[in-house]
C-alpha atoms as an extended CHARMM CRD file, in Angstrom:
* protein
*
       198  EXT
         1         1  MET       CA              0.0000000000        0.0000000000        0.0000000000  PROA      1               0.0000000000
         2         2  GLU       CA              1.2990000000        3.4540000000       -0.9110000000  PROA      2               0.0000000000
         3         3  THR       CA              2.1820000000        5.7110000000        2.0060000000  PROA      3               0.0000000000
         4         4  THR       CA              1.0100000000        9.3310000000        1.9350000000  PROA      4               0.0000000000
         5         5  ASP       CA              3.2650000000       11.7900000000        3.7520000000  PROA      5               0.0000000000
         6         6  VAL       CA              1.2010000000       14.3410000000        5.6960000000  PROA      6               0.0000000000
         7         7  THR       CA              3.9900000000       15.5870000000        7.9610000000  PROA      7               0.0000000000
         8         8  ASP       CA              3.7980000000       19.0300000000        6.3440000000  PROA      8               0.0000000000
         9         9  LEU       CA              0.3350000000       19.7510000000        7.7610000000  PROA      9               0.0000000000
        10        10  TYR       CA              2.0320000000       21.8270000000       10.4850000000  PROA      10              0.0000000000
        11        11  ARG       CA              2.1970000000       24.6630000000        7.9430000000  PROA      11              0.0000000000
        12        12  GLU       CA             -1.5210000000       25.2400000000        8.5380000000  PROA      12              0.0000000000
        13        13  PHE       CA             -0.8760000000       25.8240000000       12.2280000000  PROA      13              0.0000000000
        14        14  GLY       CA              2.6570000000       27.1340000000       12.7920000000  PROA      14              0.0000000000
        15        15  ASP       CA              6.0590000000       27.8920000000       11.3340000000  PROA      15              0.0000000000
        16        16  GLU       CA              7.9490000000       24.9090000000       12.7360000000  PROA      16              0.0000000000
        17        17  ARG       CA              7.2910000000       21.1860000000       12.4480000000  PROA      17              0.0000000000
        18        18  LEU       CA              8.0980000000       20.7550000000       16.1580000000  PROA      18              0.0000000000
        19        19  PRO       CA              5.4460000000       22.6700000000       18.1210000000  PROA      19              0.0000000000
        20        20  PRO       CA              6.5750000000       25.0580000000       20.8730000000  PROA      20              0.0000000000
        21        21  GLY       CA              7.2920000000       23.4340000000       24.2150000000  PROA      21              0.0000000000
        22        22  GLN       CA              7.8120000000       20.0100000000       22.6130000000  PROA      22              0.0000000000
        23        23  ARG       CA             10.9850000000       17.9040000000       22.3720000000  PROA      23              0.0000000000
        24        24  GLU       CA             11.5330000000       15.3480000000       19.6250000000  PROA      24              0.0000000000
        25        25  THR       CA             12.0220000000       11.7260000000       20.6610000000  PROA      25              0.0000000000
        26        26  ASP       CA             12.7000000000        8.4660000000       18.8570000000  PROA      26              0.0000000000
        27        27  ALA       CA             10.9060000000        6.5740000000       21.6110000000  PROA      27              0.0000000000
        28        28  PHE       CA              7.1490000000        6.0050000000       21.7180000000  PROA      28              0.0000000000
        29        29  PRO       CA              6.1980000000        6.3320000000       25.4070000000  PROA      29              0.0000000000
        30        30  VAL       CA              3.0400000000        4.6310000000       26.6540000000  PROA      30              0.0000000000
        31        31  LEU       CA              0.5760000000        6.8460000000       28.5190000000  PROA      31              0.0000000000
        32        32  SER       CA             -2.9770000000        5.8360000000       29.4820000000  PROA      32              0.0000000000
        33        33  LYS       CA             -5.5240000000        6.7720000000       32.1200000000  PROA      33              0.0000000000
        34        34  SER       CA             -5.8200000000        3.1470000000       33.2580000000  PROA      34              0.0000000000
        35        35  ALA       CA             -4.7950000000       -0.4220000000       32.4640000000  PROA      35              0.0000000000
        36        36  THR       CA             -4.8850000000       -1.9070000000       28.9730000000  PROA      36              0.0000000000
        37        37  PRO       CA             -8.3560000000       -3.4120000000       28.4560000000  PROA      37              0.0000000000
        38        38  ASP       CA             -9.0160000000       -6.8900000000       27.1220000000  PROA      38              0.0000000000
        39        39  TRP       CA            -10.9130000000       -7.3660000000       23.8920000000  PROA      39              0.0000000000
        40        40  ASP       CA            -12.2650000000      -10.2520000000       21.8480000000  PROA      40              0.0000000000
        41        41  PRO       CA            -12.2280000000       -9.9810000000       18.0300000000  PROA      41              0.0000000000
        42        42  GLU       CA            -15.3030000000      -12.2240000000       17.9260000000  PROA      42              0.0000000000
        43        43  THR       CA            -17.4540000000       -9.8580000000       20.0090000000  PROA      43              0.0000000000
        44        44  TRP       CA            -15.8080000000       -6.4450000000       19.4400000000  PROA      44              0.0000000000
        45        45  GLU       CA            -18.0750000000       -3.8300000000       17.8860000000  PROA      45              0.0000000000
        46        46  PHE       CA            -17.5620000000       -0.3090000000       16.6070000000  PROA      46              0.0000000000
        47        47  THR       CA            -20.6250000000        1.9460000000       16.6000000000  PROA      47              0.0000000000
        48        48  VAL       CA            -21.4530000000        5.2130000000       14.8540000000  PROA      48              0.0000000000
        49        49  THR       CA            -24.3980000000        6.9230000000       16.5540000000  PROA      49              0.0000000000
        50        50  GLY       CA            -26.0350000000       10.2990000000       17.1430000000  PROA      50              0.0000000000
        51        51  ALA       CA            -27.2910000000       12.8300000000       14.6100000000  PROA      51              0.0000000000
        52        52  VAL       CA            -26.7620000000       10.7510000000       11.4580000000  PROA      52              0.0000000000
        53        53  ASP       CA            -28.9440000000        9.3860000000        8.6850000000  PROA      53              0.0000000000
        54        54  GLU       CA            -27.9380000000        5.8210000000        9.4930000000  PROA      54              0.0000000000
        55        55  GLU       CA            -26.3950000000        4.5350000000       12.7030000000  PROA      55              0.0000000000
        56        56  LEU       CA            -23.7240000000        1.9520000000       11.9590000000  PROA      56              0.0000000000
        57        57  THR       CA            -22.2720000000       -1.0800000000       13.7110000000  PROA      57              0.0000000000
        58        58  PHE       CA            -19.1650000000       -2.9080000000       12.5280000000  PROA      58              0.0000000000
        59        59  SER       CA            -17.6140000000       -6.1630000000       13.6530000000  PROA      59              0.0000000000
        60        60  TRP       CA            -13.8040000000       -6.2990000000       13.7240000000  PROA      60              0.0000000000
        61        61  GLU       CA            -13.7700000000       -8.1060000000       10.3680000000  PROA      61              0.0000000000
        62        62  GLU       CA            -16.1900000000       -5.5780000000        8.8400000000  PROA      62              0.0000000000
        63        63  PHE       CA            -14.1870000000       -2.6260000000       10.1230000000  PROA      63              0.0000000000
        64        64  ARG       CA            -10.9620000000       -4.0360000000        8.7350000000  PROA      64              0.0000000000
        65        65  SER       CA            -12.7010000000       -4.4280000000        5.3550000000  PROA      65              0.0000000000
        66        66  LEU       CA            -13.4150000000       -0.6890000000        5.0510000000  PROA      66              0.0000000000
        67        67  PRO       CA            -11.3180000000        1.3600000000        2.6060000000  PROA      67              0.0000000000
        68        68  CYS       CA             -8.0230000000        2.1670000000        4.3040000000  PROA      68              0.0000000000
        69        69  VAL       CA             -4.9490000000        4.3250000000        3.8060000000  PROA      69              0.0000000000
        70        70  THR       CA             -1.3940000000        4.4570000000        5.1190000000  PROA      70              0.0000000000
        71        71  GLN       CA             -0.0290000000        7.8430000000        6.1720000000  PROA      71              0.0000000000
        72        72  ARG       CA              3.2370000000        9.1520000000        7.5770000000  PROA      72              0.0000000000
        73        73  GLN       CA              2.2950000000       11.4870000000       10.4370000000  PROA      73              0.0000000000
        74        74  ASP       CA              3.7870000000       13.2660000000       13.4220000000  PROA      74              0.0000000000
        75        75  PHE       CA              2.5160000000       12.5320000000       16.9260000000  PROA      75              0.0000000000
        76        76  HSD       CA              2.4350000000       15.1760000000       19.6820000000  PROA      76              0.0000000000
        77        77  CYS       CA              1.8410000000       14.3240000000       23.3420000000  PROA      77              0.0000000000
        78        78  VAL       CA              0.5140000000       16.9780000000       25.7200000000  PROA      78              0.0000000000
        79        79  THR       CA              3.2230000000       15.9860000000       28.2170000000  PROA      79              0.0000000000
        80        80  GLY       CA              5.8360000000       17.5710000000       25.9480000000  PROA      80              0.0000000000
        81        81  TRP       CA              7.2400000000       15.0010000000       23.5150000000  PROA      81              0.0000000000
        82        82  SER       CA              6.7700000000       14.5680000000       19.7780000000  PROA      82              0.0000000000
        83        83  LYS       CA              7.5560000000       11.5700000000       17.5910000000  PROA      83              0.0000000000
        84        84  PHE       CA              8.0910000000       12.3070000000       13.9170000000  PROA      84              0.0000000000
        85        85  ASP       CA              7.4070000000       10.0790000000       10.9080000000  PROA      85              0.0000000000
        86        86  CYS       CA              4.9940000000        7.5610000000       12.4370000000  PROA      86              0.0000000000
        87        87  GLU       CA              3.4260000000        5.3210000000        9.8040000000  PROA      87              0.0000000000
        88        88  PHE       CA             -0.2260000000        4.5670000000       10.5460000000  PROA      88              0.0000000000
        89        89  THR       CA             -2.6940000000        2.4470000000        8.5600000000  PROA      89              0.0000000000
        90        90  GLY       CA             -6.4260000000        2.7200000000        9.0320000000  PROA      90              0.0000000000
        91        91  VAL       CA             -9.7570000000        4.2540000000        8.0470000000  PROA      91              0.0000000000
        92        92  SER       CA            -10.1000000000        8.0110000000        7.6800000000  PROA      92              0.0000000000
        93        93  PHE       CA            -12.7250000000        9.8170000000        9.7260000000  PROA      93              0.0000000000
        94        94  PRO       CA            -14.4870000000       11.2180000000        6.6310000000  PROA      94              0.0000000000
        95        95  THR       CA            -14.9680000000        7.6730000000        5.3210000000  PROA      95              0.0000000000
        96        96  LEU       CA            -17.1170000000        6.7840000000        8.3360000000  PROA      96              0.0000000000
        97        97  ALA       CA            -18.8950000000       10.1460000000        8.3850000000  PROA      97              0.0000000000
        98        98  GLU       CA            -19.8880000000        9.8180000000        4.7520000000  PROA      98              0.0000000000
        99        99  ARG       CA            -21.2770000000        6.3090000000        5.2810000000  PROA      99              0.0000000000
       100       100  ALA       CA            -23.3860000000        7.4650000000        8.2160000000  PROA      100             0.0000000000
       101       101  GLY       CA            -24.6350000000       10.7040000000        6.6700000000  PROA      101             0.0000000000
       102       102  VAL       CA            -23.9410000000       13.4510000000        9.2020000000  PROA      102             0.0000000000
       103       103  HSD       CA            -26.7830000000       15.8980000000        9.8910000000  PROA      103             0.0000000000
       104       104  ASP       CA            -26.2650000000       19.5800000000        9.1500000000  PROA      104             0.0000000000
       105       105  ASP       CA            -26.6850000000       20.5890000000       12.7990000000  PROA      105             0.0000000000
       106       106  VAL       CA            -23.8050000000       18.4310000000       14.0890000000  PROA      106             0.0000000000
       107       107  VAL       CA            -21.0800000000       20.5090000000       15.7260000000  PROA      107             0.0000000000
       108       108  HSD       CA            -19.1270000000       18.0280000000       17.8300000000  PROA      108             0.0000000000
       109       109  VAL       CA            -17.9800000000       14.4200000000       17.9930000000  PROA      109             0.0000000000
       110       110  LEU       CA            -17.5390000000       12.2860000000       21.1080000000  PROA      110             0.0000000000
       111       111  PHE       CA            -15.1580000000        9.3190000000       20.8920000000  PROA      111             0.0000000000
       112       112  SER       CA            -15.6250000000        6.3590000000       23.2650000000  PROA      112             0.0000000000
       113       113  ALA       CA            -13.2630000000        3.5290000000       24.1470000000  PROA      113             0.0000000000
       114       114  LEU       CA            -13.1380000000        0.0760000000       25.7210000000  PROA      114             0.0000000000
       115       115  ASP       CA            -11.6750000000        1.4780000000       28.9710000000  PROA      115             0.0000000000
       116       116  ASP       CA            -14.5500000000        4.0050000000       29.2860000000  PROA      116             0.0000000000
       117       117  TYR       CA            -12.3020000000        6.8260000000       28.0830000000  PROA      117             0.0000000000
       118       118  THR       CA            -13.9620000000        9.5820000000       26.1120000000  PROA      118             0.0000000000
       119       119  THR       CA            -12.6560000000       12.6030000000       24.2490000000  PROA      119             0.0000000000
       120       120  ASP       CA            -14.3250000000       15.2510000000       22.1610000000  PROA      120             0.0000000000
       121       121  LEU       CA            -13.4830000000       17.3080000000       19.0930000000  PROA      121             0.0000000000
       122       122  ALA       CA            -15.3170000000       19.8300000000       16.9510000000  PROA      122             0.0000000000
       123       123  LEU       CA            -16.6740000000       18.2270000000       13.7860000000  PROA      123             0.0000000000
       124       124  GLU       CA            -14.4970000000       20.4490000000       11.5950000000  PROA      124             0.0000000000
       125       125  ASP       CA            -11.3840000000       19.1440000000       13.3800000000  PROA      125             0.0000000000
       126       126  CYS       CA            -12.4670000000       15.5510000000       12.6930000000  PROA      126             0.0000000000
       127       127  MET       CA            -13.3870000000       15.9020000000        9.0350000000  PROA      127             0.0000000000
       128       128  ARG       CA             -9.8090000000       15.6410000000        7.8450000000  PROA      128             0.0000000000
       129       129  GLU       CA             -8.2300000000       12.7740000000        5.9400000000  PROA      129             0.0000000000
       130       130  GLU       CA             -5.3740000000       12.7770000000        8.5020000000  PROA      130             0.0000000000
       131       131  VAL       CA             -7.7140000000       11.7480000000       11.3460000000  PROA      131             0.0000000000
       132       132  LEU       CA             -7.4030000000        7.9760000000       11.2140000000  PROA      132             0.0000000000
       133       133  PHE       CA             -8.8650000000        5.0150000000       13.0420000000  PROA      133             0.0000000000
       134       134  THR       CA             -5.6570000000        3.0270000000       12.9070000000  PROA      134             0.0000000000
       135       135  TRP       CA             -4.8460000000       -0.6240000000       13.5290000000  PROA      135             0.0000000000
       136       136  ALA       CA             -1.2540000000       -0.6590000000       12.2820000000  PROA      136             0.0000000000
       137       137  PHE       CA              1.8750000000        1.2380000000       13.2780000000  PROA      137             0.0000000000
       138       138  ASP       CA              5.0360000000        1.1250000000       11.1580000000  PROA      138             0.0000000000
       139       139  GLY       CA              3.7390000000       -1.8860000000        9.2320000000  PROA      139             0.0000000000
       140       140  GLU       CA              2.8790000000       -3.9920000000       12.2940000000  PROA      140             0.0000000000
       141       141  GLU       CA             -0.3370000000       -4.5710000000       14.2190000000  PROA      141             0.0000000000
       142       142  LEU       CA             -0.8600000000       -1.7060000000       16.6580000000  PROA      142             0.0000000000
       143       143  PRO       CA              0.4020000000       -2.9090000000       20.0650000000  PROA      143             0.0000000000
       144       144  ALA       CA             -2.2360000000       -3.2470000000       22.7740000000  PROA      144             0.0000000000
       145       145  ASP       CA             -0.5200000000       -0.7420000000       25.0650000000  PROA      145             0.0000000000
       146       146  HSD       CA             -0.5900000000        1.8350000000       22.2660000000  PROA      146             0.0000000000
       147       147  GLY       CA             -4.3190000000        1.3860000000       21.7850000000  PROA      147             0.0000000000
       148       148  GLY       CA             -4.6660000000       -1.8070000000       19.7750000000  PROA      148             0.0000000000
       149       149  PRO       CA             -6.7830000000       -3.1080000000       18.2730000000  PROA      149             0.0000000000
       150       150  LEU       CA             -7.8900000000        0.3760000000       17.2020000000  PROA      150             0.0000000000
       151       151  ARG       CA             -6.9810000000        3.9170000000       18.1470000000  PROA      151             0.0000000000
       152       152  VAL       CA             -7.5370000000        7.3730000000       16.7290000000  PROA      152             0.0000000000
       153       153  VAL       CA             -4.6120000000        9.5030000000       15.5890000000  PROA      153             0.0000000000
       154       154  THR       CA             -4.9450000000       13.2880000000       15.3350000000  PROA      154             0.0000000000
       155       155  PRO       CA             -1.6480000000       14.7390000000       14.0650000000  PROA      155             0.0000000000
       156       156  HSD       CA             -2.9560000000       18.3300000000       14.2280000000  PROA      156             0.0000000000
       157       157  LYS       CA             -3.9130000000       17.9490000000       17.9230000000  PROA      157             0.0000000000
       158       158  TYR       CA             -2.3240000000       16.7130000000       21.1300000000  PROA      158             0.0000000000
       159       159  ALA       CA             -2.6350000000       12.9520000000       21.2840000000  PROA      159             0.0000000000
       160       160  TYR       CA             -5.1580000000       12.7820000000       24.1430000000  PROA      160             0.0000000000
       161       161  LYS       CA             -7.6640000000       13.7160000000       21.4450000000  PROA      161             0.0000000000
       162       162  GLY       CA             -6.8640000000       10.3740000000       19.8170000000  PROA      162             0.0000000000
       163       163  ALA       CA             -8.6650000000        7.7610000000       21.9030000000  PROA      163             0.0000000000
       164       164  LYS       CA             -6.8750000000        4.4590000000       22.4500000000  PROA      164             0.0000000000
       165       165  TRP       CA             -8.9870000000        1.2800000000       22.2110000000  PROA      165             0.0000000000
       166       166  VAL       CA            -11.6780000000        3.3210000000       20.4640000000  PROA      166             0.0000000000
       167       167  ASP       CA            -14.9780000000        1.5270000000       19.9310000000  PROA      167             0.0000000000
       168       168  GLY       CA            -17.3750000000        4.2420000000       18.8230000000  PROA      168             0.0000000000
       169       169  ILE       CA            -18.1610000000        7.8030000000       17.8170000000  PROA      169             0.0000000000
       170       170  GLU       CA            -21.2520000000        9.8650000000       18.5120000000  PROA      170             0.0000000000
       171       171  PHE       CA            -22.1880000000       12.8710000000       16.4010000000  PROA      171             0.0000000000
       172       172  LEU       CA            -23.5180000000       15.6290000000       18.6520000000  PROA      172             0.0000000000
       173       173  THR       CA            -25.5520000000       18.7800000000       18.0890000000  PROA      173             0.0000000000
       174       174  GLU       CA            -24.1860000000       20.2600000000       21.3410000000  PROA      174             0.0000000000
       175       175  PRO       CA            -20.6130000000       20.0200000000       22.6800000000  PROA      175             0.0000000000
       176       176  GLN       CA            -19.9480000000       17.4230000000       25.3580000000  PROA      176             0.0000000000
       177       177  ARG       CA            -16.6910000000       17.1860000000       27.2810000000  PROA      177             0.0000000000
       178       178  GLY       CA            -14.5710000000       14.0770000000       27.3720000000  PROA      178             0.0000000000
       179       179  TYR       CA            -12.5630000000       12.5060000000       30.1870000000  PROA      179             0.0000000000
       180       180  TRP       CA             -9.5420000000       14.8580000000       30.2410000000  PROA      180             0.0000000000
       181       181  GLU       CA            -11.5460000000       17.8510000000       29.0870000000  PROA      181             0.0000000000
       182       182  ARG       CA            -13.6970000000       17.5610000000       32.2230000000  PROA      182             0.0000000000
       183       183  ARG       CA            -10.4550000000       17.5850000000       34.2300000000  PROA      183             0.0000000000
       184       184  GLY       CA             -9.1390000000       20.8510000000       32.8750000000  PROA      184             0.0000000000
       185       185  TYR       CA             -7.4380000000       19.8950000000       29.6230000000  PROA      185             0.0000000000
       186       186  SER       CA             -7.9960000000       22.0430000000       26.5490000000  PROA      186             0.0000000000
       187       187  ARG       CA            -10.9650000000       21.2660000000       24.3440000000  PROA      187             0.0000000000
       188       188  THR       CA             -9.1390000000       22.5130000000       21.2420000000  PROA      188             0.0000000000
       189       189  ALA       CA             -5.6430000000       21.0630000000       21.9750000000  PROA      189             0.0000000000
       190       190  ASP       CA             -3.6870000000       22.8700000000       19.2540000000  PROA      190             0.0000000000
       191       191  PRO       CA              0.0110000000       22.0230000000       19.8070000000  PROA      191             0.0000000000
       192       192  TRP       CA              1.2480000000       25.0870000000       17.8900000000  PROA      192             0.0000000000
       193       193  GLN       CA             -0.7100000000       27.3520000000       20.2440000000  PROA      193             0.0000000000
       194       194  GLU       CA              0.2830000000       25.2330000000       23.2980000000  PROA      194             0.0000000000
       195       195  GLU       CA             -3.3840000000       24.7040000000       24.1300000000  PROA      195             0.0000000000
       196       196  ARG       CA             -2.6910000000       22.1270000000       26.8210000000  PROA      196             0.0000000000
       197       197  TYR       CA             -5.1320000000       23.2340000000       29.5100000000  PROA      197             0.0000000000
       198       198  SER       CA             -8.3130000000       25.2780000000       29.6730000000  PROA      198             0.0000000000
C-alpha cells in the first residue's frame, strides 16, 4: 500500500514542524488513564451513533474491510514530547462520516473507548483525511498498550484527542466534554498554540 506523507500539515498551524514546548524523541512512550483493556475480536463492535442518517455497527472483520490508507504522520503528546514520521494504517474519519450521513446541525464528535475513556473534538477538526482510526503502526499490528486493536490519531492535535482502544463515535448537536476535558485539559488542543489546559 502506498504511504502518503502528511507531515507538512504543520504549515496550517505554525512555522515549525516541532510545536513550541515540545521535544523530539525516537521513543514512543506509553501513557494511558488506566490499564490496557481486554478485547475479543469475535465480540468487538464499533458503533457510529447520534445525529446521522444511518447509525452503523461494525464487527472487527467488517471494520478491517473498510477502505483504508497508510499515512506518515507526526505525533504530539501533551506531556511535551513529539515523535516524527509515524506510519499509521487505518480508516479516515471522513470515510465513516460519509457512510453514516452526518446531519447539518452536528457541531461536535464524542469518541468512546473500551476502557470508558472519552474525548471530544469539533466536527471540523475531525473531518480531515489525517484523522485515522488506525490498527497498524510502522507496518505492524498496533500494540495493545498503544491502543490496539484500534486507536484514533490526530496529528494536528495533542494525542489525548486520539482515543486508544476506540470503539465508537457519537455525532452531537451540542458540545460534550470528554474525560480529560472535564479535568481541565484544553478542548481545542492545538500544539502550535500550546493549548494544553483550559
